[in-house]
C-alpha positions as CSV (number, residue, x, y, z in Angstrom):
1,M,79.7,32.5,106.9
2,S,76.9,34.4,108.5
3,L,77.4,37.4,110.7
4,T,76.0,35.4,113.7
5,S,78.4,32.5,113.2
6,S,81.4,34.9,112.8
7,H,80.4,36.8,115.9
8,D,80.1,33.5,117.9
9,A,83.5,32.3,116.6
10,E,85.1,35.5,117.8
11,Q,83.4,35.3,121.2
12,A,84.8,31.8,121.5
13,R,88.3,33.1,120.7
14,L,87.9,35.8,123.3
15,R,86.9,33.2,126.0
16,E,89.9,31.0,125.1
17,T,92.2,34.0,125.4
18,A,90.7,35.1,128.7
19,S,91.0,31.5,130.1
20,R,94.5,31.2,128.6
21,D,93.5,28.1,126.8
22,A,94.7,29.7,123.6
23,N,96.6,33.0,123.1
24,W,94.7,34.5,120.1
25,S,96.0,37.9,120.9
26,R,99.6,37.0,120.7
27,W,100.0,38.4,117.2
28,G,98.4,41.7,116.2
29,P,99.0,45.2,114.9
30,Y,101.4,46.0,117.7
31,L,104.2,47.2,115.4
32,S,104.8,50.9,116.0
33,E,103.9,53.4,113.4
34,R,107.0,55.3,114.4
35,Q,109.9,54.3,116.6
36,W,112.3,57.0,115.4
37,A,112.4,60.3,117.2
38,T,110.6,59.0,120.3
39,V,111.6,59.1,123.9
40,R,111.7,55.3,123.8
41,E,115.0,55.5,121.8
42,D,116.4,58.6,123.3
43,Y,119.9,58.5,124.8
44,S,120.8,62.1,124.2
45,A,122.6,64.1,126.9
46,N,120.0,66.9,126.7
47,G,116.8,64.9,126.3
48,D,116.3,65.7,122.6
49,P,114.6,62.7,121.0
50,W,113.5,64.7,118.0
51,N,117.1,65.1,116.8
52,Y,118.8,62.1,118.4
53,F,117.2,59.5,116.2
54,P,115.8,61.2,113.0
55,H,113.8,59.5,110.2
56,D,116.9,59.5,107.9
57,Q,118.7,57.2,110.3
58,A,115.9,54.7,110.9
59,R,116.8,52.6,107.8
60,S,120.4,52.0,108.9
61,R,120.3,52.1,112.7
62,A,119.1,49.5,115.1
63,Y,116.3,50.3,117.5
64,R,116.6,48.9,121.1
65,W,113.1,49.1,122.7
66,G,110.8,48.5,119.8
67,E,110.3,48.4,116.0
68,D,108.3,50.2,113.4
69,G,106.9,49.1,110.0
70,L,104.4,49.6,107.3
71,L,101.0,47.8,107.8
72,G,102.8,45.2,109.8
73,I,102.3,42.8,112.7
74,T,104.4,41.5,115.6
75,D,104.0,39.5,118.8
76,R,103.0,41.2,122.0
77,Q,106.7,41.6,123.0
78,C,107.8,42.8,119.6
79,R,110.3,40.0,119.0
80,L,109.4,38.8,115.5
81,C,108.0,41.4,113.1
82,F,106.4,41.3,109.6
83,G,105.9,44.4,107.5
84,L,106.0,45.7,103.9
85,A,108.7,47.5,102.0
86,L,107.8,49.2,98.8
87,W,109.7,50.9,96.0
88,N,108.2,52.9,93.1
89,E,111.4,53.2,91.1
90,A,111.3,57.0,91.9
91,D,112.3,57.3,95.5
92,S,115.9,57.2,96.7
93,I,114.9,54.9,99.6
94,L,112.5,52.1,100.2
95,K,109.2,52.9,101.8
96,E,109.5,50.8,105.0
97,R,107.9,53.1,107.6
98,L,105.6,56.1,107.8
99,F,107.2,59.5,107.4
100,G,106.2,62.6,109.4
101,L,107.4,65.8,111.1
102,T,109.0,66.0,114.5
103,G,107.7,68.5,117.1
104,P,110.1,71.3,116.1
105,Q,109.5,70.7,112.4
106,G,105.7,70.9,112.3
107,N,103.9,74.3,112.5
108,H,101.4,72.4,114.8
109,A,104.0,70.0,116.3
110,E,104.5,66.4,115.3
111,D,102.4,65.0,112.5
112,V,102.4,62.0,110.1
113,K,102.5,63.0,106.5
114,E,101.1,59.9,104.8
115,L,97.8,58.5,103.7
116,Y,97.0,55.2,105.4
117,Y,93.9,53.6,106.8
118,Y,93.1,50.8,109.3
119,L,90.0,49.3,107.8
120,D,89.1,46.3,110.0
121,S,90.1,44.2,113.0
122,T,88.4,41.8,115.3
123,P,89.1,42.2,119.1
124,T,91.6,39.2,119.0
125,H,93.0,40.4,115.7
126,S,92.0,37.1,114.1
127,Y,91.2,39.3,111.1
128,M,92.9,42.6,110.2
129,R,92.9,44.8,107.1
130,A,94.7,48.0,106.3
131,L,95.5,50.3,103.3
132,Y,98.4,52.4,102.4
133,K,98.5,54.8,99.4
134,Y,101.9,55.0,97.7
135,P,102.5,57.7,95.1
136,H,103.9,56.9,91.6
137,A,106.2,60.0,91.8
138,E,109.1,60.6,94.1
139,F,107.8,61.0,97.7
140,P,108.2,64.7,98.6
141,Y,110.1,64.3,101.9
142,R,112.0,67.6,101.6
143,R,109.1,69.7,100.4
144,L,106.9,68.6,103.3
145,V,109.6,69.6,105.8
146,E,110.4,72.9,104.2
147,E,106.9,74.1,103.6
148,N,105.7,73.2,107.1
149,A,108.8,75.0,108.5
150,R,107.8,78.1,106.5
151,R,104.3,78.2,107.9
152,G,103.3,79.8,111.2
153,K,101.1,78.4,114.0
154,N,98.1,80.4,112.7
155,E,98.3,78.8,109.2
156,S,97.0,75.4,108.1
157,E,99.3,72.4,107.9
158,F,100.8,71.4,104.6
159,E,99.7,67.8,104.0
160,L,100.9,65.2,101.5
161,S,97.7,65.6,99.5
162,D,98.4,69.3,99.2
163,T,101.5,68.5,97.1
164,G,99.3,67.3,94.2
165,I,101.1,64.0,94.1
166,F,97.9,62.0,94.0
167,T,96.3,64.0,91.1
168,G,94.8,61.9,88.4
169,G,94.9,58.8,90.6
170,R,98.7,58.4,90.2
171,Y,99.3,56.2,93.1
172,F,99.1,52.5,94.2
173,D,96.6,51.2,96.7
174,V,98.4,48.7,98.9
175,F,96.2,46.4,101.0
176,A,97.5,44.2,103.7
177,E,95.1,41.5,105.0
178,Y,95.7,39.1,107.9
179,A,93.5,36.1,108.9
180,K,94.4,33.6,111.7
181,A,93.7,29.9,111.3
182,G,95.0,29.5,114.8
183,P,96.8,31.5,117.5
184,N,100.1,31.1,115.8
185,D,99.0,30.5,112.2
186,V,98.5,33.7,110.2
187,L,97.5,33.9,106.5
188,I,98.7,37.1,104.9
189,R,97.4,38.5,101.6
190,I,98.8,41.6,100.0
191,I,96.9,43.3,97.1
192,V,98.4,46.1,95.1
193,A,96.2,48.1,92.7
194,N,97.4,50.8,90.3
195,R,94.8,53.6,90.4
196,G,96.6,55.7,87.7
197,P,96.0,56.0,84.0
198,Q,99.5,54.6,83.0
199,V,101.2,51.3,83.6
200,K,103.6,51.6,86.5
201,R,105.9,49.2,88.2
202,I,106.1,48.7,91.9
203,H,108.5,46.5,93.8
204,L,106.9,44.7,96.8
205,L,109.2,43.2,99.5
206,P,107.3,41.6,102.4
207,T,109.8,41.5,105.2
208,L,110.3,39.3,108.2
209,W,112.8,40.4,110.9
210,F,113.7,40.1,114.6
211,R,113.9,43.1,116.9
212,N,117.6,43.4,117.8
213,T,117.8,42.4,121.5
214,W,121.3,40.7,121.4
215,I,123.9,43.4,120.7
216,W,123.4,45.6,123.8
217,G,125.6,43.6,126.2
218,C,122.8,43.3,128.8
219,K,122.0,40.3,131.0
220,H,118.6,41.3,132.4
221,E,115.1,40.0,131.2
222,G,114.4,41.0,127.6
223,C,118.0,40.4,126.3
224,D,118.2,37.3,124.3
225,A,120.6,35.1,122.3
226,K,120.8,36.0,118.7
227,P,117.9,34.4,116.8
228,R,118.1,32.8,113.4
229,L,116.5,33.1,110.0
230,A,117.2,30.4,107.4
231,L,116.0,29.2,104.0
232,E,114.7,25.6,104.1
233,K,114.7,22.9,101.4
234,D,111.0,23.5,100.7
235,Q,111.8,27.2,100.0
236,S,110.1,28.3,103.2
237,L,111.8,30.6,105.7
238,S,112.4,29.3,109.2
239,A,112.6,31.6,112.2
240,H,114.0,30.5,115.5
241,H,113.9,32.6,118.7
242,D,114.9,31.3,122.2
243,T,111.8,32.6,124.0
244,L,109.3,32.9,121.1
245,G,109.9,29.5,119.6
246,N,110.1,28.3,116.0
247,F,108.0,29.6,113.1
248,R,107.9,29.2,109.3
249,L,107.0,31.7,106.6
250,H,105.6,30.2,103.4
251,A,105.1,32.3,100.3
252,D,103.0,31.5,97.3
253,V,103.8,32.5,93.7
254,A,102.9,36.0,92.6
255,S,99.6,36.8,90.8
256,D,101.5,36.7,87.5
257,G,102.8,33.3,88.2
258,S,106.4,34.3,89.0
259,T,108.3,32.6,91.8
260,L,109.7,34.4,94.7
261,N,113.3,35.3,95.5
262,W,114.4,35.4,99.1
263,L,116.7,38.2,100.1
264,F,118.7,37.9,103.4
265,T,120.3,40.9,105.1
266,E,122.3,41.5,108.3
267,N,121.0,44.9,109.3
268,E,122.2,45.4,112.8
């Protein structure tokens, strides 16, 4: 496809979105980089979002007003989310979201301590591409917190790359690529490349989940009946939501020919 025809196609999608003939912008990179330790989730008595919802609780505690994820997408109301979970067989937890320092932890206030890049996106998000660099070795969560706490405001920040964890290319490049065949039809391709000198195993768990809007006991707009995820006979995953509608997630075999295994959780 030529640059001109690609440009014309995106202009057509923009016109259809503006006229509401087709909602090409319904799905996009609207999934927060960080929902933990934000005022959006703060119910503390003293207005202390930094400590009320720390990173360590994000993997086991439900958000109310949003979600976060790694290189993910969601609809514009953040009802159905898709993102990546990674494990390098060294970390004690899955890598499901970006890590960083809160305001009090950083010597220059809050800061993300990761390496990730948004590489491409059209205005309607009909095409998106992003990259995350995942170390082979155990992610230095504690060291990043402790070293930045030791430094004063007149000193430089201690970054992930300063730990030496990427030395010798000992990391994985994880690319997430999204292309829309229609407003509600998204093709997802995930490419993982080992940049290091040794063979290393990585566990890749593409994840589909609903933002929890059903346990809060509320009756106003934005509170919904509990949605449903189910495995169908054709080995696809069906997702039903009262206001979003019905969707299917189909997965191909892995690059080595291995078939997938679906894992269902009930993480409220």
